[in-house]
TORKOL-4160 file (C-alpha; in steps of 0.2 Angstrom, whole numbers, padded with zeros to 4 digits, m for minus):
243
<pt num="1" X="m0034" Y="m0114" Z="0064"/>
<pt num="2" X="m0021" Y="m0115" Z="0050"/>
<pt num="3" X="m0005" Y="m0125" Z="0054"/>
<pt num="4" X="0009" Y="m0112" Z="0058"/>
<pt num="5" X="0021" Y="m0120" Z="0046"/>
<pt num="6" X="0010" Y="m0115" Z="0031"/>
<pt num="7" X="0014" Y="m0100" Z="0020"/>
<pt num="8" X="0006" Y="m0085" Z="0029"/>
<pt num="9" X="0002" Y="m0070" Z="0019"/>
<pt num="10" X="m0003" Y="m0054" Z="0028"/>
<pt num="11" X="m0006" Y="m0036" Z="0024"/>
<pt num="12" X="0013" Y="m0036" Z="0027"/>
<pt num="13" X="0025" Y="m0047" Z="0019"/>
<pt num="14" X="0023" Y="m0065" Z="0013"/>
<pt num="15" X="0035" Y="m0077" Z="0021"/>
<pt num="16" X="0042" Y="m0082" Z="0004"/>
<pt num="17" X="0048" Y="m0065" Z="0001"/>
<pt num="18" X="0058" Y="m0063" Z="0017"/>
<pt num="19" X="0075" Y="m0065" Z="0009"/>
<pt num="20" X="0071" Y="m0051" Z="m0004"/>
<pt num="21" X="0065" Y="m0040" Z="0010"/>
<pt num="22" X="0082" Y="m0040" Z="0018"/>
<pt num="23" X="0088" Y="m0028" Z="0004"/>
<pt num="24" X="0072" Y="m0017" Z="0004"/>
<pt num="25" X="0073" Y="0002" Z="0007"/>
<pt num="26" X="0059" Y="0001" Z="0020"/>
<pt num="27" X="0069" Y="m0012" Z="0030"/>
<pt num="28" X="0085" Y="m0001" Z="0029"/>
<pt num="29" X="0075" Y="0015" Z="0034"/>
<pt num="30" X="0068" Y="0005" Z="0049"/>
<pt num="31" X="0085" Y="0000" Z="0055"/>
<pt num="32" X="0094" Y="0016" Z="0052"/>
<pt num="33" X="0081" Y="0027" Z="0060"/>
<pt num="34" X="0079" Y="0016" Z="0075"/>
<pt num="35" X="0097" Y="0014" Z="0079"/>
<pt num="36" X="0100" Y="0033" Z="0077"/>
<pt num="37" X="0085" Y="0036" Z="0089"/>
<pt num="38" X="0092" Y="0023" Z="0101"/>
<pt num="39" X="0109" Y="0032" Z="0101"/>
<pt num="40" X="0101" Y="0047" Z="0108"/>
<pt num="41" X="0086" Y="0041" Z="0118"/>
<pt num="42" X="0090" Y="0023" Z="0122"/>
<pt num="43" X="0089" Y="0017" Z="0140"/>
<pt num="44" X="0105" Y="0013" Z="0149"/>
<pt num="45" X="0102" Y="m0001" Z="0160"/>
<pt num="46" X="0116" Y="m0010" Z="0170"/>
<pt num="47" X="0114" Y="m0026" Z="0161"/>
<pt num="48" X="0117" Y="m0018" Z="0144"/>
<pt num="49" X="0134" Y="m0011" Z="0149"/>
<pt num="50" X="0149" Y="m0019" Z="0139"/>
<pt num="51" X="0157" Y="m0024" Z="0156"/>
<pt num="52" X="0142" Y="m0033" Z="0162"/>
<pt num="53" X="0145" Y="m0052" Z="0164"/>
<pt num="54" X="0135" Y="m0065" Z="0155"/>
<pt num="55" X="0128" Y="m0071" Z="0171"/>
<pt num="56" X="0120" Y="m0054" Z="0175"/>
<pt num="57" X="0114" Y="m0052" Z="0157"/>
<pt num="58" X="0104" Y="m0069" Z="0157"/>
<pt num="59" X="0098" Y="m0066" Z="0175"/>
<pt num="60" X="0091" Y="m0049" Z="0170"/>
<pt num="61" X="0082" Y="m0057" Z="0155"/>
<pt num="62" X="0074" Y="m0070" Z="0166"/>
<pt num="63" X="0068" Y="m0056" Z="0178"/>
<pt num="64" X="0062" Y="m0045" Z="0164"/>
<pt num="65" X="0047" Y="m0057" Z="0160"/>
<pt num="66" X="0031" Y="m0048" Z="0164"/>
<pt num="67" X="0041" Y="m0035" Z="0174"/>
<pt num="68" X="0045" Y="m0017" Z="0169"/>
<pt num="69" X="0063" Y="m0015" Z="0165"/>
<pt num="70" X="0065" Y="0000" Z="0177"/>
<pt num="71" X="0060" Y="m0011" Z="0191"/>
<pt num="72" X="0072" Y="m0025" Z="0187"/>
<pt num="73" X="0086" Y="m0012" Z="0186"/>
<pt num="74" X="0082" Y="m0006" Z="0203"/>
<pt num="75" X="0085" Y="m0023" Z="0211"/>
<pt num="76" X="0098" Y="m0031" Z="0200"/>
<pt num="77" X="0113" Y="m0023" Z="0207"/>
<pt num="78" X="0110" Y="m0028" Z="0225"/>
<pt num="79" X="0104" Y="m0045" Z="0219"/>
<pt num="80" X="0121" Y="m0048" Z="0210"/>
<pt num="81" X="0131" Y="m0042" Z="0224"/>
<pt num="82" X="0123" Y="m0054" Z="0236"/>
<pt num="83" X="0123" Y="m0069" Z="0223"/>
<pt num="84" X="0137" Y="m0069" Z="0211"/>
<pt num="85" X="0135" Y="m0086" Z="0203"/>
<pt num="86" X="0122" Y="m0098" Z="0198"/>
<pt num="87" X="0128" Y="m0109" Z="0213"/>
<pt num="88" X="0125" Y="m0095" Z="0225"/>
<pt num="89" X="0107" Y="m0093" Z="0219"/>
<pt num="90" X="0103" Y="m0112" Z="0219"/>
<pt num="91" X="0109" Y="m0113" Z="0237"/>
<pt num="92" X="0100" Y="m0098" Z="0243"/>
<pt num="93" X="0086" Y="m0099" Z="0255"/>
<pt num="94" X="0069" Y="m0094" Z="0249"/>
<pt num="95" X="0069" Y="m0080" Z="0262"/>
<pt num="96" X="0085" Y="m0073" Z="0255"/>
<pt num="97" X="0079" Y="m0072" Z="0237"/>
<pt num="98" X="0062" Y="m0065" Z="0243"/>
<pt num="99" X="0071" Y="m0050" Z="0251"/>
<pt num="100" X="0077" Y="m0045" Z="0233"/>
<pt num="101" X="0063" Y="m0051" Z="0222"/>
<pt num="102" X="0047" Y="m0048" Z="0231"/>
<pt num="103" X="0045" Y="m0030" Z="0224"/>
<pt num="104" X="0045" Y="m0038" Z="0206"/>
<pt num="105" X="0029" Y="m0047" Z="0210"/>
<pt num="106" X="0024" Y="m0066" Z="0209"/>
<pt num="107" X="0040" Y="m0068" Z="0219"/>
<pt num="108" X="0036" Y="m0086" Z="0225"/>
<pt num="109" X="0034" Y="m0092" Z="0207"/>
<pt num="110" X="0050" Y="m0082" Z="0202"/>
<pt num="111" X="0060" Y="m0089" Z="0217"/>
<pt num="112" X="0055" Y="m0107" Z="0213"/>
<pt num="113" X="0059" Y="m0105" Z="0194"/>
<pt num="114" X="0075" Y="m0096" Z="0197"/>
<pt num="115" X="0082" Y="m0108" Z="0209"/>
<pt num="116" X="0078" Y="m0123" Z="0198"/>
<pt num="117" X="0086" Y="m0114" Z="0183"/>
<pt num="118" X="0102" Y="m0109" Z="0193"/>
<pt num="119" X="0104" Y="m0127" Z="0200"/>
<pt num="120" X="0104" Y="m0133" Z="0182"/>
<pt num="121" X="0116" Y="m0120" Z="0176"/>
<pt num="122" X="0128" Y="m0124" Z="0191"/>
<pt num="123" X="0127" Y="m0143" Z="0186"/>
<pt num="124" X="0132" Y="m0137" Z="0168"/>
<pt num="125" X="0146" Y="m0127" Z="0175"/>
<pt num="126" X="0138" Y="m0111" Z="0169"/>
<pt num="127" X="0139" Y="m0117" Z="0151"/>
<pt num="128" X="0123" Y="m0113" Z="0140"/>
<pt num="129" X="0119" Y="m0126" Z="0127"/>
<pt num="130" X="0118" Y="m0120" Z="0109"/>
<pt num="131" X="0104" Y="m0132" Z="0103"/>
<pt num="132" X="0087" Y="m0123" Z="0105"/>
<pt num="133" X="0078" Y="m0139" Z="0109"/>
<pt num="134" X="0090" Y="m0143" Z="0124"/>
<pt num="135" X="0089" Y="m0125" Z="0129"/>
<pt num="136" X="0070" Y="m0125" Z="0130"/>
<pt num="137" X="0071" Y="m0141" Z="0141"/>
<pt num="138" X="0079" Y="m0131" Z="0155"/>
<pt num="139" X="0068" Y="m0125" Z="0169"/>
<pt num="140" X="0060" Y="m0108" Z="0167"/>
<pt num="141" X="0066" Y="m0107" Z="0148"/>
<pt num="142" X="0053" Y="m0104" Z="0135"/>
<pt num="143" X="0055" Y="m0096" Z="0118"/>
<pt num="144" X="0060" Y="m0079" Z="0124"/>
<pt num="145" X="0073" Y="m0084" Z="0136"/>
<pt num="146" X="0080" Y="m0097" Z="0123"/>
<pt num="147" X="0082" Y="m0082" Z="0111"/>
<pt num="148" X="0090" Y="m0071" Z="0124"/>
<pt num="149" X="0103" Y="m0085" Z="0128"/>
<pt num="150" X="0107" Y="m0088" Z="0110"/>
<pt num="151" X="0109" Y="m0070" Z="0107"/>
<pt num="152" X="0119" Y="m0066" Z="0123"/>
<pt num="153" X="0129" Y="m0082" Z="0125"/>
<pt num="154" X="0132" Y="m0087" Z="0107"/>
<pt num="155" X="0130" Y="m0071" Z="0097"/>
<pt num="156" X="0116" Y="m0078" Z="0086"/>
<pt num="157" X="0105" Y="m0066" Z="0078"/>
<pt num="158" X="0090" Y="m0070" Z="0089"/>
<pt num="159" X="0075" Y="m0058" Z="0093"/>
<pt num="160" X="0070" Y="m0053" Z="0110"/>
<pt num="161" X="0052" Y="m0054" Z="0104"/>
<pt num="162" X="0038" Y="m0050" Z="0116"/>
<pt num="163" X="0022" Y="m0040" Z="0114"/>
<pt num="164" X="0031" Y="m0024" Z="0114"/>
<pt num="165" X="0043" Y="m0028" Z="0099"/>
<pt num="166" X="0028" Y="m0037" Z="0090"/>
<pt num="167" X="0018" Y="m0020" Z="0091"/>
<pt num="168" X="0032" Y="m0010" Z="0083"/>
<pt num="169" X="0035" Y="m0023" Z="0069"/>
<pt num="170" X="0017" Y="m0025" Z="0066"/>
<pt num="171" X="0013" Y="m0006" Z="0065"/>
<pt num="172" X="0027" Y="m0003" Z="0053"/>
<pt num="173" X="0027" Y="m0018" Z="0042"/>
<pt num="174" X="0010" Y="m0026" Z="0044"/>
<pt num="175" X="0000" Y="m0037" Z="0056"/>
<pt num="176" X="0002" Y="m0055" Z="0061"/>
<pt num="177" X="m0011" Y="m0068" Z="0059"/>
<pt num="178" X="m0011" Y="m0078" Z="0075"/>
<pt num="179" X="m0014" Y="m0071" Z="0093"/>
<pt num="180" X="0001" Y="m0080" Z="0101"/>
<pt num="181" X="0017" Y="m0072" Z="0094"/>
<pt num="182" X="0026" Y="m0088" Z="0097"/>
<pt num="183" X="0017" Y="m0097" Z="0083"/>
<pt num="184" X="0015" Y="m0084" Z="0070"/>
<pt num="185" X="0028" Y="m0088" Z="0057"/>
<pt num="186" X="0027" Y="m0071" Z="0049"/>
<pt num="187" X="0031" Y="m0062" Z="0064"/>
<pt num="188" X="0044" Y="m0075" Z="0070"/>
<pt num="189" X="0054" Y="m0072" Z="0053"/>
<pt num="190" X="0051" Y="m0054" Z="0052"/>
<pt num="191" X="0059" Y="m0051" Z="0069"/>
<pt num="192" X="0074" Y="m0060" Z="0063"/>
<pt num="193" X="0075" Y="m0051" Z="0046"/>
<pt num="194" X="0076" Y="m0034" Z="0055"/>
<pt num="195" X="0092" Y="m0040" Z="0064"/>
<pt num="196" X="0100" Y="m0044" Z="0047"/>
<pt num="197" X="0116" Y="m0033" Z="0044"/>
<pt num="198" X="0116" Y="m0024" Z="0060"/>
<pt num="199" X="0122" Y="m0026" Z="0078"/>
<pt num="200" X="0108" Y="m0038" Z="0084"/>
<pt num="201" X="0109" Y="m0033" Z="0102"/>
<pt num="202" X="0108" Y="m0015" Z="0099"/>
<pt num="203" X="0093" Y="m0017" Z="0086"/>
<pt num="204" X="0084" Y="m0028" Z="0099"/>
<pt num="205" X="0086" Y="m0015" Z="0113"/>
<pt num="206" X="0082" Y="0000" Z="0101"/>
<pt num="207" X="0065" Y="m0008" Z="0096"/>
<pt num="208" X="0061" Y="m0012" Z="0114"/>
<pt num="209" X="0065" Y="0005" Z="0120"/>
<pt num="210" X="0056" Y="0013" Z="0106"/>
<pt num="211" X="0040" Y="0003" Z="0110"/>
<pt num="212" X="0040" Y="0010" Z="0128"/>
<pt num="213" X="0044" Y="0028" Z="0124"/>
<pt num="214" X="0035" Y="0032" Z="0108"/>
<pt num="215" X="0026" Y="0017" Z="0100"/>
<pt num="216" X="0015" Y="0014" Z="0115"/>
<pt num="217" X="0000" Y="0002" Z="0116"/>
<pt num="218" X="m0012" Y="0016" Z="0120"/>
<pt num="219" X="m0010" Y="0033" Z="0112"/>
<pt num="220" X="0006" Y="0031" Z="0103"/>
<pt num="221" X="0016" Y="0047" Z="0100"/>
<pt num="222" X="0016" Y="0046" Z="0081"/>
<pt num="223" X="0020" Y="0064" Z="0078"/>
<pt num="224" X="0036" Y="0062" Z="0087"/>
<pt num="225" X="0040" Y="0046" Z="0078"/>
<pt num="226" X="0056" Y="0045" Z="0066"/>
<pt num="227" X="0047" Y="0031" Z="0057"/>
<pt num="228" X="0031" Y="0039" Z="0053"/>
<pt num="229" X="0035" Y="0044" Z="0035"/>
<pt num="230" X="0035" Y="0025" Z="0030"/>
<pt num="231" X="0024" Y="0018" Z="0044"/>
<pt num="232" X="0009" Y="0008" Z="0039"/>
<pt num="233" X="0000" Y="0011" Z="0055"/>
<pt num="234" X="0003" Y="0030" Z="0054"/>
<pt num="235" X="m0004" Y="0031" Z="0037"/>
<pt num="236" X="m0020" Y="0022" Z="0042"/>
<pt num="237" X="m0022" Y="0028" Z="0060"/>
<pt num="238" X="m0017" Y="0046" Z="0061"/>
<pt num="239" X="m0033" Y="0052" Z="0070"/>
<pt num="240" X="m0029" Y="0040" Z="0084"/>
<pt num="241" X="m0011" Y="0046" Z="0087"/>
<pt num="242" X="m0007" Y="0058" Z="0101"/>
<pt num="243" X="0002" Y="0074" Z="0096"/>
């Protein structure tokens, strides 16, 4: 396997041209169309509200791992009413957390990881580090959660890159090389380029919602897609798209 730090060239964009791509018409089209779509059709989850606390936003991102957003939205309000701080979660019994988290699945693993993370955040007085290496050393924090914290707590332009976002980016711009999105340099950089010059949180949410609503893994609704006129996948795969 090639080293992920090597220059990767795909049917999409070479890494060396990413800076030029920030000014491309295709990127501008992608951003404009998706933000307009999100304004009309985006999901209105509780943790996306302007009044939502940073504690609730980060807690939601932790719970969203391998869990449908709608299911998290159904338990989050009661969870944050019962446990209002990281300290409260850290001191909670396994049973009390189980009551709220069991419906999300893998609850034993979730409870253990969440309590360890909460204990560490209480020790830090709720202050999130800015350094990525330090962030990823925290319990239950990998690349995705580190990105989410940097985005939400420190207003950095970081992508909420998961398999759904990866699917939208690859279909429109071109495929990655590595199976694991964490190590694909092309996709890692592209997911940051699409946040350039726009509201990073809204752009992230727009892509994620679009992936669920239209750019589905199976039978994407290409004929309803506002991106289809410039989408690489649509051009090549029209017979597979549902009308």
